[in-house]
C-alpha positions in Angstrom: 7.9 -30.4 -51.5 11.0 -28.4 -50.4 13.1 -29.3 -47.4 13.2 -26.6 -44.7 16.4 -24.7 -44.4 18.4 -24.8 -41.2 17.4 -21.2 -40.4 13.7 -22.0 -40.9 14.0 -25.1 -38.7 15.6 -23.1 -36.0 13.0 -20.4 -36.2 10.2 -23.0 -36.0 11.9 -24.7 -33.0 12.3 -21.2 -31.3 8.7 -20.4 -31.9 7.7 -23.7 -30.3 9.8 -22.9 -27.3 8.3 -19.4 -27.1 4.7 -20.5 -27.1 2.9 -20.2 -23.8 2.1 -23.7 -22.5 -1.2 -23.9 -20.6 -2.9 -26.6 -18.6 -6.1 -27.0 -16.6 -6.6 -24.7 -13.7 -5.4 -21.8 -15.8 -1.8 -22.7 -15.1 0.9 -21.5 -17.4 3.8 -23.9 -17.5 6.2 -21.9 -19.6 6.5 -18.2 -19.0 9.5 -16.0 -19.9 8.6 -12.3 -20.3 12.2 -11.7 -21.5 11.5 -13.8 -24.5 10.5 -11.3 -27.1 8.6 -13.8 -29.3 6.5 -15.0 -26.3 6.0 -11.4 -25.2 4.8 -10.1 -28.5 2.8 -13.2 -29.3 0.2 -12.9 -26.5 2.5 -12.5 -23.5 2.0 -8.8 -23.1 -1.8 -9.2 -23.4 -1.8 -11.9 -20.8 0.4 -9.9 -18.4 -1.8 -6.8 -18.7 -5.0 -8.7 -18.2 -3.6 -10.1 -14.9 -2.4 -6.6 -13.9 -5.8 -5.0 -14.4 -7.6 -7.7 -12.4 -4.8 -7.6 -9.7 -5.3 -3.8 -9.3 -9.0 -4.3 -8.8 -8.5 -6.9 -6.1 -5.8 -4.9 -4.4 -8.0 -1.8 -4.6 -10.6 -3.6 -2.6 -8.0 -4.9 -0.2 -6.8 -1.3 0.6 -10.5 -0.2 0.9 -11.2 -2.9 3.5 -7.9 -2.1 5.3 -8.9 1.6 5.6 -12.7 1.2 6.2 -12.4 1.6 10.0 -10.6 4.9 9.4 -13.9 6.4 8.2 -16.2 4.3 10.3 -14.7 5.3 13.6 -15.5 9.1 13.4 -19.1 8.0 12.8 -19.4 5.8 15.9 -20.5 8.5 18.4 -23.4 9.5 16.1 -24.4 5.8 16.0 -24.6 5.7 19.9 -21.2 4.3 20.7 -19.5 5.7 23.9 -15.8 5.4 23.3 -12.7 7.3 24.6 -10.3 9.0 22.3 -7.7 6.3 23.0 -10.2 3.5 22.1 -11.1 5.3 18.8 -7.4 5.5 17.8 -6.9 1.8 18.7 -9.7 0.9 16.2 -7.9 3.0 13.6 -4.4 1.7 14.3 -4.8 -2.0 14.8 -5.7 -2.8 11.1 -2.3 -1.3 10.1 -0.5 -3.4 12.7 -2.1 -6.7 11.5 -1.7 -5.7 7.8 2.0 -5.0 8.3 2.5 -8.3 10.0 0.8 -10.2 7.2 2.8 -8.8 4.4 5.7 -11.2 4.3 3.6 -14.4 4.6 1.3 -13.1 1.9 4.4 -12.6 -0.3 5.2 -16.3 -0.1 1.5 -17.3 -0.7 1.8 -16.6 -4.4 4.5 -19.2 -5.3 2.8 -21.7 -3.0 -0.8 -21.5 -4.2 -0.4 -19.7 -7.6 -1.2 -16.0 -8.3 -4.7 -16.6 -9.6 -5.6 -19.0 -6.8 -4.3 -16.7 -4.1 -6.0 -13.7 -5.6 -9.3 -15.6 -5.4 -8.6 -16.7 -1.8 -7.4 -13.4 -0.6 -10.4 -11.6 -2.1 -12.8 -14.0 -0.5 -11.0 -13.6 2.9 -12.1 -10.0 2.8 -15.6 -11.3 3.5 -14.4 -11.9 7.1 -13.6 -8.3 8.0 -16.6 -6.9 6.1 -18.9 -9.5 7.8 -17.4 -8.7 11.2 -18.0 -5.0 10.6 -21.6 -5.5 9.6 -22.3 -7.6 12.7 -20.6 -5.3 15.3 -21.3 -1.7 14.3 -25.1 -2.2 14.1 -25.4 -2.5 17.9 -24.1 0.4 20.0 -23.8 -2.0 23.0 -21.1 -4.1 21.3 -18.1 -4.3 23.8 -14.9 -2.6 22.8 -12.8 -5.8 22.7 -15.3 -7.2 20.1 -15.0 -4.0 18.0 -11.2 -4.2 18.3 -11.3 -7.8 17.0 -13.4 -6.8 14.1 -11.1 -4.0 13.3 -8.1 -6.3 13.5 -9.6 -8.5 10.8 -9.4 -5.5 8.4 -5.7 -6.1 8.4 -6.3 -8.9 6.0 -6.7 -6.2 3.3 -3.3 -4.9 4.1 -1.7 -8.2 3.3 -3.2 -8.2 -0.2 -0.7 -5.5 -1.3 2.3 -7.8 -0.8 0.9 -10.8 -2.6 -0.4 -8.6 -5.5 3.0 -7.0 -6.0 4.8 -10.3 -5.8 2.4 -11.9 -8.3 2.7 -9.0 -10.9 6.5 -8.9 -10.6 6.6 -12.4 -12.2 4.5 -11.4 -15.2 6.5 -8.5 -16.7 10.0 -8.1 -18.2 12.6 -6.0 -16.3 12.2 -3.0 -18.6 8.4 -2.8 -17.9 8.3 -4.2 -14.3 8.8 -0.7 -12.7 5.8 0.8 -14.5 3.6 -2.2 -13.9 4.4 -2.3 -10.2 3.9 1.5 -10.0 0.4 1.2 -11.5 -0.4 -1.8 -9.2 0.7 0.1 -6.1 -1.1 3.4 -7.0 -4.3 1.6 -8.0 -4.3 -0.2 -4.6 -3.5 3.0 -2.6 -6.5 4.8 -4.3 -8.7 2.3 -2.6 -8.1 4.2 0.7 -9.4 7.4 -0.9 -12.3 5.7 -2.5 -13.6 4.1 0.7 -13.2 7.4 2.6 -15.3 9.1 -0.1 -18.0 6.5 -0.5 -18.7 5.3 3.0 -19.8 8.6 4.5 -22.3 9.0 1.6 -23.6 5.4 1.9 -24.1 5.2 5.7 -26.2 8.4 5.9 -28.4 7.6 2.8 -31.9 7.7 4.1 -32.8 8.2 7.7 -30.2 8.0 10.5 -26.7 6.5 10.4 -26.5 2.9 9.2 -22.9 1.9 9.8 -23.4 -1.7 8.7 -23.7 -0.4 5.1 -19.9 0.3 5.3 -19.4 -3.4 5.2 -22.4 -4.3 2.9 -21.2 -2.2 0.0 -18.0 -4.3 -0.3 -19.8 -7.7 -0.6 -20.8 -7.6 -4.3 -17.4 -6.1 -5.3 -15.5 -8.8 -3.4 -17.5 -11.6 -5.1 -17.0 -9.9 -8.4 -13.2 -9.7 -7.9 -13.0 -13.4 -6.9 -15.1 -14.3 -10.0 -13.0 -12.2 -12.4 -9.8 -13.7 -11.0 -11.2 -17.2 -11.3 -12.3 -16.6 -14.9 -9.5 -14.6 -16.4 -6.3 -14.6 -14.2 -3.5 -17.1 -14.5 -1.1 -19.1 -12.3 2.6 -19.2 -13.2 4.4 -22.5 -12.4 7.6 -20.5 -12.9 6.8 -18.2 -10.0 9.0 -19.6 -7.3 9.6 -18.2 -3.8 13.2 -17.5 -2.9 13.5 -17.3 0.9 17.2 -16.8 0.4 16.5 -13.3 -0.9 15.1 -12.4 2.5 18.0 -14.1 4.3 20.6 -12.2 2.2 18.7 -8.9 2.7 18.5 -9.3 6.4 22.3 -9.3 6.6 22.7 -6.2 4.5 22.8 -2.9 6.3 21.0 -1.0 3.6 17.9 -3.1 4.2 17.5 -1.6 7.6 18.4 1.9 6.6 15.8 1.9 3.8 13.2 0.3 6.1 13.8 3.0 8.6 13.3 5.7 6.0 10.2 3.9 4.5 8.5 4.0 7.9 8.6 7.8 7.5 7.2 7.8 4.0 4.8 4.9 3.5 4.1 4.6 7.3 3.2 8.2 7.4 0.9 7.8 4.4 -1.0 4.9 6.0 -1.0 6.5 9.4 -2.2 9.9 8.4 -4.8 8.4 6.0 -6.2 6.3 8.9 -6.2 9.2 11.4 -7.2 12.1 9.1 -11.0 11.6 9.2 -10.9 11.4 13.0 -8.6 14.4 13.3 -11.0 16.5 11.1 -14.0 15.4 13.2 -12.3 16.2 16.5 -10.5 19.5 15.5 -13.1 20.9 13.1 -16.4 19.2 13.7 -18.3 21.7 11.7 -16.5 20.6 8.5 -17.9 17.7 6.5 -15.8 14.5 7.1 -16.1 13.4 3.4 -13.3 15.9 2.6 -10.9 13.5 4.3 -10.7 11.3 1.2 -8.6 14.0 -0.6 -5.6 13.3 1.6 -5.3 9.7 0.6 -6.2 10.6 -3.0 -3.4 13.1 -3.5 -0.9 10.9 -1.7 -1.8 8.0 -4.0 -1.5 10.0 -7.2 1.8 11.5 -6.1 3.5 8.1 -5.7 4.4 7.5 -9.3 5.4 11.1 -9.7 8.0 10.6 -7.0 9.4 7.7 -8.9 9.6 9.7 -12.1 11.3 12.6 -10.4 13.7 10.3 -8.7 14.7 8.9 -12.1 15.7 12.4 -13.2 17.4 13.9 -10.1 18.1 10.9 -7.8 16.0 9.2 -5.2 17.9 10.5 -2.2 17.3 14.1 -3.2 13.6 13.5 -3.7 13.3 11.6 -0.4 15.1 14.3 1.6 12.9 16.9 -0.1 9.8 14.9 0.8 10.8 14.8 4.5 11.3 18.6 4.4 7.8 19.2 3.0 6.3 16.7 5.5 7.9 18.6 8.3 6.6 21.9 6.9 3.2 20.4 6.6 3.2 19.4 10.2 4.4 22.9 11.3 1.5 24.3 9.2 -1.0 22.1 11.0 0.3 23.2 14.4 0.0 26.9 13.4 -3.5 26.2 12.1 -4.6 24.5 15.3 -3.3 27.6 17.2 -5.3 30.0 15.0 -8.3 27.8 14.4 -7.8 28.0 10.7 -9.4 25.1 8.8 -8.1 26.1 5.4 -4.5 26.1 6.7 -4.9 22.9 8.6 -6.4 21.1 5.6 -4.0 22.6 3.1 -1.0 21.6 5.3 -2.2 18.1 5.5 -2.7 17.8 1.8 0.9 19.0 1.3 2.0 16.4 3.8 0.1 13.7 2.0 1.6 14.7 -1.4 5.1 14.5 0.1 4.5 11.1 1.6 3.3 9.8 -1.8 6.3 11.2 -3.6 8.6 9.8 -0.9 7.1 6.3 -1.3 7.8 6.4 -5.0 11.4 7.7 -4.6 12.3 5.2 -1.9 11.1 2.2 -4.0 13.1 3.6 -6.9 16.2 3.9 -4.7 16.3 0.2 -3.6 17.7 -1.5 -6.7 20.1 1.5 -7.3 21.4 1.3 -3.7 22.2 -2.4 -3.9 23.7 -2.2 -7.3 26.0 0.7 -6.2 27.0 -0.9 -2.9 27.9 -4.2 -4.5 24.8 -6.0 -3.4 22.9 -8.5 -5.5 19.5 -8.3 -7.2 18.4 -11.1 -4.8 19.2 -8.9 -1.8 17.4 -5.9 -3.4 14.3 -8.1 -3.9 14.4 -9.2 -0.3 14.8 -5.6 0.8 11.6 -4.6 -1.1 9.6 -7.2 0.9 11.1 -6.4 4.2 10.9 -2.6 3.8 7.3 -2.8 2.7 6.4 -4.8 5.8 8.3 -2.7 8.3 7.2 0.6 6.7 3.6 -0.3 7.1 4.1 -0.4 10.9 4.1 3.4 10.7 0.4 3.1 10.1 0.1 1.8 13.6 2.6 4.2 15.2 1.1 7.5 14.0 -2.4 7.0 15.3 -1.0 5.7 18.5 1.1 8.8 18.8 -2.0 11.0 18.3 -3.8 9.0 21.0 -1.0 9.3 23.5 -0.6 13.0 22.8 -4.3 13.7 23.2 -4.6 11.6 26.4 -1.5 13.2 28.1 -1.6 16.7 26.8 -5.1 17.1 25.5 -3.9 18.0 22.1 -2.3 16.4 19.0 0.4 19.2 18.9 3.0 17.3 20.9 2.7 14.3 18.5 3.1 16.6 15.5 6.3 18.1 17.0 7.6 14.6 17.6 6.9 13.6 14.0 8.7 16.7 12.8 11.8 15.6 14.8 11.6 12.1 13.4 11.4 13.5 9.9 14.5 15.6 10.5 16.4 12.5 11.7 15.2 10.5 8.7 16.2 13.2 6.3 19.6 13.5 7.8 20.2 9.7 7.7 19.0 9.6 4.1 21.4 12.4 3.1 24.4 11.1 5.0 24.1 7.6 3.6 22.7 8.2 0.1 23.3 11.8 -0.7 27.1 11.8 -0.7 30.1 10.0 -2.2 29.5 7.0 -4.5 25.8 6.9 -3.8 25.4 10.6 -4.9 27.6 10.0 -8.0 25.3 7.1 -9.0 22.3 9.4 -8.4 20.8 6.9 -6.1 
C-alpha cells in the first residue's frame, strides 16, 4: 500500500476542514461561504434552500404588515363608523411599530439562530392575524382596540430585518448582493399579494367578511414555521456585532443615507399602505383590487434600480428616482383637479416604480459610499441596519400627512405638494453629497 504524498495529505486535510459540520437542532458549526470547496460541495445548495424558505416567511411578514392597508377601506362597508383620521391611524401604526422592531429583530438571529428565529417570528404572526379576526368581525369594536390590533401587524415589518441579517451570513461576498436583492424583492411582493387577495376573499359569498383577511394567513403561517423547522439551518458562526452600529452612528454618511432612504423606502411603504384608501376616497367607483399594482411594480423595480446603479452610479439613479416621484405627485394633483382616474392611477404607478428603483440604488450606494469615504465594512453594515429602520418610518409619516391634509384642508393635495418639496430637498442633498467630487468619480 502506497504512502500518501504531502500534496494528497494536504488536500485531504483541506477537504476535512471544508466539510460542513452539523449537530442536533440543525446547527451548522462550521460555515465559510468563501471556502470554495465547502461552497461547491453542498454549501451553495444549503444557502439557496435557506434563501427560498426565508423569502416565503418574509413574504408572509410583509403581507401581515400590509393587511390593514386593504382592510381599512372595507371597514365602512362592514358597518364601522370611523373618521378619516382614524382610518389613516390604522394604516400608519403598523409601519411605526415595524420600523421600531427592525433593529432588535436584526440581533435576534445571532442570539437564537436563523432557523429558530424564522420559526418564532413566523409563529408570532399568529398574534396580529388572530387580533384581526377577533376585532373586525364586530362593527362595535372600539377604535382603541382596533388600533391595538393594527399595531400588532408591525411584527410582520420586523421580519424583514431578521431575514436579511440571516441570509447575509449564508452567501459569499460575490453572491450576497443578488441573494439579498431576491430576499428583499420577494418580501416586498407580499404587500402586493395581500392587496390582491384580500378583497377577493372577504367578498366571496354574501356580504363582507373581514375576518377572512386574517384567516387566510393561518395555514400559510403554520406551513412557513414547519418548513423552517424541517429544512432551514442555524449557523453558529453568525455573530452579532453591536460595534458595527456604534461605528455607523458616529459616521455622517449613515444619517445622510438614512434621510434619503426615508424618501425612497419610506415612500414605498407609505404609499402602499395608503393607496387603497386613497382610491376608495377619491374614485369610489373604481374597484379597490387595482391598488395591488402599485406595490407590485414598486417591488419588481427594486432590483432594477440596483442593476442600473451598478452601470451609471447610485447617486444618479437616486436623484432621477426623486425627480420621477415628484412628477408622479404633480400628475396626481392634476388628476384630482380634472377628476381623471387614468391620470391619477398612472401617476401613482410611476411614483411606485421610482420608489422601488430608488430603494435598490440607495442600498447599492451604501458600501460604495463607505469605501470611498474611508469608512469600514463594519460601518457600512451598521448603516444598512440603521437606514433600513429609519427609512421604514416614512411608512408612518406619509399616511399621517394625508390624514392631516384631509382634516385641515379637506384634500390630499397639500400633502402631495409637501412631499414634492421634500423630494426636491432629498434629491439636492443626494446630488451635493454623492453626485460630485470623489463620490462622483467613484460612481457611488
